[in-house]
C-alpha positions as CSV (number, residue, x, y, z in Angstrom):
1,M,21.6,47.4,72.0
2,T,18.0,47.3,70.9
3,G,16.6,47.9,67.4
4,G,15.2,51.1,68.6
5,S,18.7,52.4,69.2
6,L,19.8,51.1,65.8
7,G,17.0,53.1,64.2
8,L,18.2,56.2,65.9
9,R,21.7,55.6,64.8
10,T,20.8,55.0,61.2
11,S,18.7,58.1,61.2
12,S,21.7,60.1,62.6
13,Y,24.0,58.9,59.8
14,G,21.3,59.7,57.3
15,S,21.1,63.3,58.4
16,L,24.9,63.5,58.2
17,Q,24.7,62.3,54.6
18,Q,22.3,65.1,53.8
19,Q,24.7,67.7,55.2
20,F,27.5,66.4,53.0
21,Q,25.3,66.4,49.9
22,N,24.5,70.1,50.6
23,G,28.1,70.9,51.1
24,F,31.2,70.4,49.1
25,L,32.2,66.8,50.3
26,Q,29.8,64.9,48.2
27,A,32.2,62.0,47.8
28,T,31.7,61.0,51.4
29,Q,28.2,59.9,50.7
30,A,29.4,56.5,49.6
31,S,32.2,56.3,52.1
32,P,32.2,53.0,54.1
33,V,33.5,54.8,57.1
34,L,30.5,57.0,57.4
35,V,27.7,54.7,56.1
36,R,27.9,51.1,57.2
37,K,25.4,48.3,56.9
38,P,23.9,47.3,60.2
39,S,25.1,43.9,61.4
40,K,25.1,41.9,64.6
41,M,28.8,42.7,65.2
42,L,28.0,46.4,64.9
43,L,25.2,45.9,67.4
44,S,27.4,44.2,69.9
45,S,30.5,46.4,69.8
46,S,29.4,49.8,68.6
47,R,30.4,51.6,71.8
48,E,34.0,50.1,71.6
49,K,34.3,51.0,67.9
50,E,33.1,54.6,68.6
51,R,35.8,55.1,71.3
52,L,38.5,53.9,68.9
53,L,37.5,56.2,66.0
54,P,39.7,59.3,65.6
55,F,38.4,62.6,66.8
56,I,38.6,64.0,63.3
57,C,36.2,61.4,62.0
58,R,33.4,62.6,64.2
59,Y,33.6,66.3,63.1
60,V,35.0,66.1,59.6
61,G,31.5,66.2,58.1
62,R,30.5,69.4,59.8
63,R,30.7,72.3,57.4
64,R,32.4,74.8,59.7
65,V,35.1,72.4,60.8
66,A,35.8,71.5,57.2
67,M,36.1,75.1,56.2
68,L,38.4,75.8,59.1
69,L,40.7,72.9,58.1
70,L,40.9,74.2,54.5
71,V,41.8,77.8,55.7
72,V,44.5,76.4,58.0
73,L,45.9,74.3,55.1
74,A,46.0,77.3,52.8
75,L,47.7,79.5,55.4
76,L,50.4,76.9,55.9
77,V,51.1,76.7,52.2
78,F,51.2,80.5,51.9
79,V,53.6,80.9,54.8
80,F,55.9,78.1,53.5
81,G,55.9,79.6,50.0
82,S,56.6,83.1,51.3
83,F,59.5,81.9,53.4
84,T,61.1,80.2,50.4
85,V,60.8,83.2,48.1
86,N,61.9,85.6,50.8
87,K,64.9,83.5,51.6
88,E,66.1,83.5,47.9
89,S,65.4,87.1,47.0
90,N,65.9,88.9,50.3
91,I,69.0,90.9,49.1
92,T,67.3,91.8,45.8
93,L,64.2,93.2,47.3
94,H,66.1,95.1,50.0
95,I,68.5,96.7,47.5
96,G,65.6,97.5,45.1
97,S,63.9,99.7,47.7
98,M,67.0,101.9,48.0
99,T,68.7,104.4,45.7
100,P,69.4,102.8,42.3
101,Y,72.9,101.3,42.1
102,R,75.5,103.4,40.4
103,S,78.0,101.6,38.2
104,D,80.7,104.0,39.1
105,F,80.3,103.4,42.8
106,P,83.3,101.4,44.1
107,V,82.6,98.0,45.7
108,F,84.6,97.2,48.7
109,S,85.2,93.8,50.2
110,N,86.6,95.1,53.4
111,P,84.5,97.4,55.7
112,L,87.6,99.2,56.7
113,E,88.2,100.2,53.1
114,V,84.8,101.7,52.9
115,E,85.3,103.8,56.1
116,N,88.7,105.0,54.9
117,S,87.3,105.9,51.5
118,L,84.0,107.6,52.5
119,G,84.2,108.4,56.2
120,D,86.7,111.3,56.0
121,N,85.2,113.0,53.0
122,N,82.6,115.5,54.4
123,S,83.0,118.3,51.8
124,S,79.9,120.0,50.5
125,G,79.2,122.7,48.0
126,Q,76.5,124.6,46.2
127,N,75.7,124.8,42.5
128,S,75.0,127.9,40.6
129,S,71.4,128.0,41.8
130,G,72.2,127.5,45.4
131,G,71.4,123.8,45.6
132,S,73.7,121.0,46.8
133,D,76.6,120.1,44.6
134,Q,76.2,116.8,42.9
135,S,79.8,116.0,43.4
136,R,79.4,116.1,47.2
137,A,80.6,112.8,48.7
138,P,78.5,111.0,51.3
139,S,79.6,111.3,54.9
140,I,79.6,108.2,57.2
141,P,80.2,108.4,60.9
142,P,83.4,106.7,62.1
143,S,81.5,104.4,64.4
144,A,79.4,103.0,61.6
145,T,80.2,99.5,60.3
146,I,79.4,98.7,56.7
147,T,79.4,95.1,55.8
148,T,77.3,94.8,52.7
149,L,76.6,96.7,49.5
150,T,73.1,97.4,50.8
151,D,74.5,99.4,53.7
152,V,76.7,101.4,51.3
153,I,73.6,102.3,49.2
154,R,71.6,103.2,52.3
155,S,74.3,105.6,53.5
156,T,74.7,107.2,50.0
157,P,72.6,110.4,49.5
158,R,70.3,110.6,46.5
159,L,72.1,112.4,43.7
160,G,70.6,114.8,41.2
161,H,67.4,116.9,41.6
162,Q,64.3,115.0,42.7
163,C,62.2,116.9,40.1
164,E,64.5,116.9,37.2
165,N,62.4,114.4,35.2
166,F,59.1,115.9,36.0
167,T,57.2,117.4,33.1
168,L,53.9,119.3,33.0
169,P,50.9,117.4,31.8
170,P,49.8,118.2,28.2
171,P,47.1,120.8,27.8
172,P,43.6,119.6,27.2
173,P,42.6,119.0,23.5
174,P,40.9,121.9,21.7
175,G,37.5,120.1,21.7
176,S,37.6,119.3,25.4
177,K,34.6,120.3,27.5
178,K,37.0,121.4,30.3
179,I,37.7,124.9,29.3
180,G,39.0,127.8,31.4
181,P,41.9,128.0,33.9
182,R,42.7,124.9,35.8
183,P,45.5,124.0,38.3
184,C,48.1,121.4,37.3
185,E,50.6,119.3,39.2
186,V,53.9,121.0,40.4
187,C,56.9,119.1,41.7
188,Y,58.1,120.8,44.9
189,L,61.0,119.7,47.0
190,P,60.5,118.9,50.7
191,V,60.7,122.0,52.8
192,E,64.0,121.0,54.3
193,D,65.6,120.5,50.9
194,A,64.1,123.7,49.6
195,I,65.6,125.7,52.5
196,A,69.0,124.0,51.8
197,S,68.7,125.2,48.2
198,M,68.6,128.9,49.1
199,P,71.7,130.7,47.6
200,S,74.2,131.8,50.2
201,S,74.8,135.1,48.4
202,P,72.6,137.5,46.3
203,S,72.3,136.9,42.5
204,K,74.5,139.1,40.3
205,S,72.7,142.2,38.9
206,P,73.7,142.8,35.3
207,V,75.3,146.3,34.7
208,L,73.2,148.0,37.4
209,Q,74.9,147.9,40.8
210,N,73.7,151.0,42.6
211,L,70.1,152.2,42.4
212,T,68.8,155.3,44.2
213,Y,65.5,157.1,44.1
214,V,64.2,160.7,43.4
215,H,63.3,162.8,46.4
216,D,61.1,165.9,45.7
217,E,59.1,167.6,48.4
218,N,57.2,169.8,45.9
219,P,56.6,167.8,42.7
220,I,55.2,169.9,39.9
221,K,53.1,168.5,37.0
222,T,54.5,169.7,33.7
223,E,52.7,167.5,31.3
224,I,49.0,166.7,30.6
225,H,49.3,163.0,31.1
226,G,51.3,161.2,33.7
227,G,52.3,161.1,37.3
228,S,51.0,162.0,40.7
229,D,52.2,163.8,43.9
230,F,53.1,160.3,45.2
231,G,55.0,159.3,42.1
232,G,56.6,162.7,41.4
233,Y,55.4,163.6,37.9
234,P,58.4,162.3,35.9
235,S,58.7,164.1,32.6
236,M,58.8,162.2,29.3
237,K,62.6,162.9,29.1
238,Q,63.1,161.5,32.6
239,R,61.0,158.5,31.7
240,N,63.1,157.7,28.6
241,E,66.4,158.2,30.5
242,S,65.3,155.7,33.1
243,F,65.5,152.9,30.6
244,D,69.2,153.7,29.8
245,I,70.7,151.1,32.1
246,K,74.0,152.2,33.8
247,E,76.0,151.1,36.7
248,S,74.5,153.8,39.0
249,M,71.1,155.2,38.4
250,T,68.6,157.5,40.1
251,V,64.9,157.0,39.1
252,H,61.4,157.9,40.2
253,C,60.0,155.2,42.3
254,G,57.1,156.5,44.4
255,F,57.6,158.0,47.9
256,V,59.1,161.1,46.5
257,K,58.2,163.1,49.6
258,G,59.1,162.6,53.3
259,S,62.2,161.4,55.0
260,K,61.7,157.8,54.1
261,P,59.0,155.6,52.6
262,G,56.0,155.6,54.9
263,D,56.9,158.7,56.8
264,R,55.0,161.8,55.6
265,S,55.3,160.6,52.0
266,G,51.8,159.5,51.4
267,F,51.0,155.9,52.1
268,D,52.0,156.7,55.7
269,I,52.7,153.9,58.2
270,D,52.9,154.2,62.0
271,E,56.4,154.5,63.5
272,A,56.2,151.2,65.4
273,D,55.2,149.4,62.2
274,L,58.0,151.2,60.2
275,M,60.6,149.8,62.7
276,E,59.1,146.3,62.1
277,L,59.3,146.7,58.4
278,E,63.0,147.8,58.5
279,Q,64.1,144.5,60.2
280,F,66.1,142.1,58.2
281,H,64.3,139.1,56.8
282,E,65.4,136.6,54.2
283,V,61.8,135.9,53.1
284,I,58.5,137.7,53.5
285,V,55.0,137.2,52.1
286,A,52.9,140.4,51.5
287,S,49.4,141.3,50.4
288,A,47.0,144.2,50.6
289,I,43.3,145.0,50.8
290,F,42.1,148.6,50.3
291,G,38.5,149.8,50.4
292,N,37.3,146.7,52.2
293,Y,37.4,145.1,48.7
294,D,38.3,141.5,49.7
295,N,38.2,139.0,52.6
296,I,41.5,138.1,54.2
297,Q,42.5,134.6,53.3
298,Q,44.5,132.6,55.8
299,P,47.5,130.6,54.4
300,R,47.5,126.8,54.7
301,N,50.2,124.0,54.7
302,I,52.8,126.3,56.1
303,S,55.9,124.5,57.7
304,E,57.2,125.1,61.1
305,A,60.3,126.7,59.7
306,A,58.2,129.2,57.7
307,R,56.1,129.9,60.8
308,K,59.1,130.9,62.7
309,N,61.2,132.7,60.0
310,V,58.8,134.1,57.4
311,P,56.5,137.0,58.4
312,F,53.2,137.6,56.6
313,Y,52.2,141.3,56.2
314,M,48.8,142.5,55.2
315,F,48.5,146.2,54.2
316,I,45.0,147.7,54.8
317,D,43.5,151.2,54.7
318,E,41.5,152.9,57.4
319,K,38.2,151.9,55.9
320,T,39.2,148.2,56.0
321,E,40.5,148.7,59.5
322,A,37.2,150.1,60.7
323,V,35.3,147.1,59.3
324,M,37.7,144.6,61.0
325,K,37.4,146.4,64.3
326,N,33.6,146.3,64.2
327,S,33.7,142.5,63.5
328,S,36.3,142.0,66.3
329,D,38.9,140.6,63.7
330,L,41.5,143.2,64.7
331,D,42.7,144.0,68.3
332,S,45.7,145.7,69.8
333,S,48.1,142.8,68.8
334,K,47.6,143.7,65.1
335,K,47.6,140.0,64.3
336,F,44.9,138.3,62.3
337,G,45.8,134.6,62.0
338,F,49.1,134.4,60.1
339,W,49.0,138.1,59.0
340,R,50.6,141.0,60.7
341,I,48.2,143.9,59.9
342,I,49.9,147.1,58.7
343,V,47.4,150.1,58.6
344,V,48.2,152.7,55.9
345,R,47.0,156.3,56.4
346,N,46.9,159.2,53.9
347,I,46.6,156.9,51.0
348,P,47.7,158.6,47.7
349,Y,44.9,157.6,45.3
350,T,41.2,157.5,45.4
351,D,41.1,154.3,43.4
352,P,41.6,151.3,45.7
353,R,43.1,149.3,42.9
354,R,45.7,151.9,42.2
355,N,46.6,152.1,45.9
356,G,47.1,148.3,45.8
357,K,49.9,148.8,43.2
358,V,52.1,150.6,45.8
359,P,53.0,147.6,47.9
360,K,52.6,145.2,45.0
361,L,55.4,146.9,42.9
362,L,57.3,148.8,45.6
363,L,57.9,146.2,48.3
364,H,61.7,146.8,48.0
365,R,61.1,150.4,49.1
366,I,58.8,149.4,52.0
367,F,61.1,146.5,53.1
368,P,64.7,147.8,52.5
369,N,66.4,144.8,54.2
370,V,64.6,141.8,52.7
371,R,66.2,139.3,50.3
372,Y,63.1,137.6,48.8
373,S,59.5,138.5,48.7
374,I,56.3,136.7,47.6
375,W,53.4,139.0,46.7
376,I,49.9,137.7,46.4
377,D,46.7,139.7,45.8
378,G,44.3,140.0,48.7
379,K,41.8,137.7,47.0
380,L,44.2,134.8,47.0
381,Q,44.9,132.1,49.6
382,L,48.4,130.7,49.8
383,V,48.4,126.8,50.1
384,V,52.0,125.9,49.6
385,D,55.0,126.7,51.8
386,P,56.9,129.9,50.8
387,Y,60.3,128.1,50.7
388,Q,58.9,125.5,48.3
389,I,57.6,128.3,46.0
390,L,60.9,130.2,46.0
391,E,62.8,127.0,45.2
392,R,60.5,126.0,42.4
393,F,60.2,129.3,40.6
394,L,63.5,131.1,41.4
395,W,66.3,129.0,42.7
396,R,65.7,126.0,40.5
397,E,65.4,128.2,37.4
398,N,68.3,130.4,38.3
399,A,66.0,133.4,38.1
400,N,65.5,136.5,40.2
401,I,61.9,137.3,39.4
402,A,59.0,135.1,38.4
403,I,55.4,135.8,37.4
404,S,52.8,133.6,35.7
405,R,51.5,134.4,32.2
406,H,47.9,134.8,31.5
407,Y,46.1,131.5,31.0
408,K,44.4,132.5,27.7
409,R,45.7,135.8,26.3
410,Y,49.3,136.5,25.3
411,D,48.9,139.6,23.2
412,V,48.7,143.2,24.6
413,F,46.2,144.3,22.0
414,V,43.8,141.5,22.8
415,E,44.2,142.1,26.5
416,A,43.3,145.8,26.0
417,E,40.2,144.9,24.2
418,A,39.2,142.4,26.9
419,N,39.7,145.1,29.6
420,K,37.5,147.5,27.7
421,N,34.8,144.9,27.1
422,A,34.8,144.0,30.8
423,G,34.7,147.6,31.9
424,K,38.0,147.3,33.9
425,F,38.8,151.0,33.3
426,D,37.9,154.0,31.2
427,N,38.1,153.0,27.6
428,A,39.5,156.3,26.4
429,S,42.5,156.0,28.8
430,I,43.1,152.4,27.7
431,D,43.1,153.5,24.0
432,Y,45.5,156.4,24.8
433,Q,48.0,154.1,26.5
434,I,47.9,151.5,23.7
435,D,48.3,154.2,21.0
436,F,51.2,155.7,22.9
437,Y,53.0,152.3,23.0
438,R,52.3,151.7,19.4
439,R,53.5,155.1,18.3
440,E,56.4,155.7,20.7
441,E,57.6,152.2,21.7
442,N,56.8,150.3,18.4
443,L,54.5,147.9,20.2
444,T,53.4,145.1,17.9
445,A,51.2,142.1,18.3
446,Y,52.9,139.1,19.8
447,N,54.6,136.8,17.2
448,E,57.1,134.0,17.1
449,S,60.0,136.3,16.6
450,K,59.8,137.0,20.4
451,L,60.6,133.4,21.3
452,P,61.8,132.2,23.8
453,I,59.5,134.8,25.3
454,T,56.1,133.1,25.3
455,S,53.7,135.8,26.3
456,D,53.4,139.6,26.6
457,V,50.5,139.4,29.1
458,P,51.1,138.3,32.7
459,E,48.6,137.2,35.4
460,G,50.0,139.8,37.8
461,C,48.4,138.6,41.0
462,V,51.5,136.8,42.1
463,I,55.1,138.1,42.0
464,V,58.0,136.1,43.3
465,K,61.1,138.3,43.5
466,E,64.7,138.6,44.7
467,H,65.5,142.1,45.8
468,I,68.5,143.1,43.7
469,P,69.1,146.3,41.8
470,I,67.9,145.1,38.3
471,T,64.6,143.6,39.7
472,N,64.1,146.7,41.8
473,L,64.6,148.9,38.7
474,F,62.1,146.8,36.8
475,T,59.3,147.1,39.4
476,C,60.1,150.9,39.7
477,L,59.7,151.5,36.0
478,W,56.6,149.3,35.9
479,F,55.0,151.3,38.7
480,N,55.8,154.6,36.9
481,E,53.9,153.3,33.9
482,V,50.9,152.4,36.1
483,D,51.2,155.9,37.7
484,R,51.3,157.6,34.3
485,F,48.7,155.6,32.5
486,T,46.0,153.2,33.7
487,P,46.3,150.9,36.7
488,R,45.9,147.9,34.4
489,D,49.5,146.7,34.9
490,Q,49.1,143.9,32.3
491,L,49.1,146.5,29.6
492,S,52.5,148.0,30.5
493,F,54.4,144.9,31.6
494,S,55.8,143.8,28.3
495,T,56.9,147.3,27.3
496,V,59.0,147.8,30.5
497,R,60.4,144.2,30.3
498,D,61.4,144.4,26.6
499,K,63.1,147.8,27.0
500,I,65.3,146.5,29.9
501,M,66.0,143.3,28.1
502,S,67.2,145.2,25.1
503,K,69.9,146.9,27.3
504,V,71.1,144.0,29.5
505,S,71.2,140.3,29.6
506,W,68.3,139.7,31.9
507,S,64.9,138.0,31.7
508,I,61.8,137.1,33.7
509,N,60.6,133.6,34.5
510,M,57.1,133.5,33.1
511,F,55.7,130.2,34.3
512,E,52.4,128.5,33.4
513,D,49.2,130.0,35.0
514,C,48.1,126.4,35.9
515,E,51.2,126.2,38.1
516,R,50.3,129.4,39.9
517,R,46.8,128.0,40.6
518,N,48.5,125.1,42.2
519,F,49.9,127.2,45.1
520,V,47.2,129.9,45.4
521,I,43.4,129.5,45.5
522,Q,41.5,132.4,44.1
523,D,38.4,133.9,45.8
524,Y,36.0,136.5,44.5
525,H,35.9,140.2,45.6
526,K,33.3,141.2,48.1
527,G,30.0,141.8,46.4
528,V,30.9,139.8,43.3
529,K,28.7,136.8,42.9
530,P,30.8,133.8,41.7
531,P,29.5,132.2,38.5
532,P,27.6,128.9,39.1
533,R,29.8,125.8,38.7
534,P,28.6,123.6,35.9
535,R,27.0,120.5,37.1
536,P,28.5,117.2,36.0
537,V,26.5,115.7,33.1
538,S,25.1,112.3,34.2
539,P,23.5,109.7,31.9
540,V,19.7,110.0,31.5
541,I,18.0,107.3,33.3
542,R,14.4,106.8,32.4
543,H,12.2,105.6,35.2
544,P,8.6,104.5,34.9
545,P,6.0,107.2,35.6
546,P,5.0,107.4,39.2
547,L,1.7,105.9,40.2
548,P,-1.1,108.5,40.6
549,R,-1.7,109.4,44.2
550,S,-5.1,108.3,45.6
551,I,-7.5,111.2,45.4
552,P,-9.3,111.7,48.7
553,I,-13.0,111.4,48.5
554,V,-14.7,114.5,49.8
555,R,-18.3,113.9,50.8
556,S,-20.8,116.7,50.9
557,P,-22.0,117.5,54.4
558,V,-25.2,115.6,55.3
559,K,-28.1,117.6,56.6
560,K,-28.9,116.4,60.1
561,S,-32.4,115.1,60.4
562,N,-34.8,115.8,63.3
563,R,-36.3,112.3,63.3
564,R,-35.9,110.2,66.3
565,K,-34.0,107.0,66.1
566,G,-36.0,104.1,64.7
567,E,-38.6,106.3,63.0
568,R,-39.4,105.9,59.3
569,R,-40.0,108.5,56.8
570,S,-43.2,108.6,55.1
571,G,-43.3,106.4,52.0
572,Q,-40.2,104.5,53.0
573,K,-40.4,100.7,52.8
574,R,-39.1,98.7,55.6
575,H,-36.7,95.9,54.5
576,R,-36.3,92.8,56.4
577,K,-32.9,91.1,56.7
578,V,-33.1,87.5,55.5
579,I,-30.5,85.0,56.7
580,A,-29.8,82.1,54.5
581,G,-30.9,78.7,55.9
582,S,-33.4,80.2,58.3
583,R,-37.0,80.9,58.2
584,D,-39.2,83.4,60.0
585,N,-40.5,82.0,63.2
586,N,-43.8,83.8,62.7
587,S,-44.5,81.7,59.5
588,F,-46.0,79.0,61.7
């Protein structure tokens, strides 16, 4: 090997040292393996030595290979450590992911004992609210083989209600910037569990067992205030008697004329639709739009079980029908998305809001063979499955009617003033109604003596109801107050509720308004411009002022001269271009 080749070799090792210094293996700079002093022996046997060096010594100095080795080493350490930990705590981790261990659950050492103890016990029951009985024993198929405690826990159903420890979040502090109504979290059961919680039999109606309704083909108005042809003009005596709860009662409840509700009674419905409404259903959802006042909102998050078994009915008047036909939203199928459209003719009132109170409060008359109903106003969109709503607000609470309370107001007098200030109805009519309740019904401002009742003012756009005699009576008498006084049903709600509660052991589940806003989304009426949403306040960031834009130079137009090219004007001096370092050739 020549010296020239040695020089190349040394230069090659020198570049390798520079790579190591720039990397993380600085210690190899002084390594005798990588940097060796040139000698005669190295010159004579360098090729043989190079063949004997391990493959790793050639590439260990390269940065990518070194990083790859470190990654492989770390991966081996991680796999080995995970295997050791998993081997020691496999049973603990597996059991921890299942239902918590119960101290009263028997531990069997023989799988046959487990099958004999649990496999034959398949009894099931329902609690008072219709849910599964907590004493129900788990059922295990005879072919199953249980060998460990983990298998026993896996086969054991979860006991207790899944939402029993759930609590509503606290309200925002008084000084919070977030004011106004807001939705809050609600714990719903899965749809399958909610359906399984449905009571197998109707709830018991206190005292009242048989409720019938007044029929009068020629109603006569005998008093100045109160009533209509549709409602039958009940006298003040009849009104007071309707609050005397008995086992059998007959009261005014709309539809006083005609053979049946919807047939020549005012609020008339086509015969084909009446046959549909008389079918038996366990659960229905209903809404209404009159006077083309709202846009129909399509429900969301509806389960397959509800799609098959829960019909959605939307009542509209002929004005709304004409608009829907013009926009091709309504055809001969009378279906619009989820909703089955029911057209109402010969509506009883000129006020669309008062017409809307007929299906809202008298669903039990329109649907005589329905167990449960969910009413939502036409401006609302349902976003939770109906079975989950019924389980949460009726079955879980052992209630038969539920309505949310107002998010802000809980006193009827305050609500009346708010209605007058907002122009919701004629102020004189509102004053007459409140004065009547104060004078005749001893209406007082809400106070703590009414506890556990927490509010006298509902947010009446959603009503969840079981159709039993006592709840049907409540909505009948509530409708009679709306028919007699103003259509502002929030003003008459507490009077009807308190008068019935003073006679029988019965109450209404008034839940938080933020819970209602969890399962319905509120839209605005047609023609009503929603208030602008407040923009989030962001920190002020001061930027330097922008540079001034360059101002374009506008030159005035130059007058074109008639002189020929090369000609001079009179009096103009001719300048000669002088180039540095040169002289004029004519100087000589």
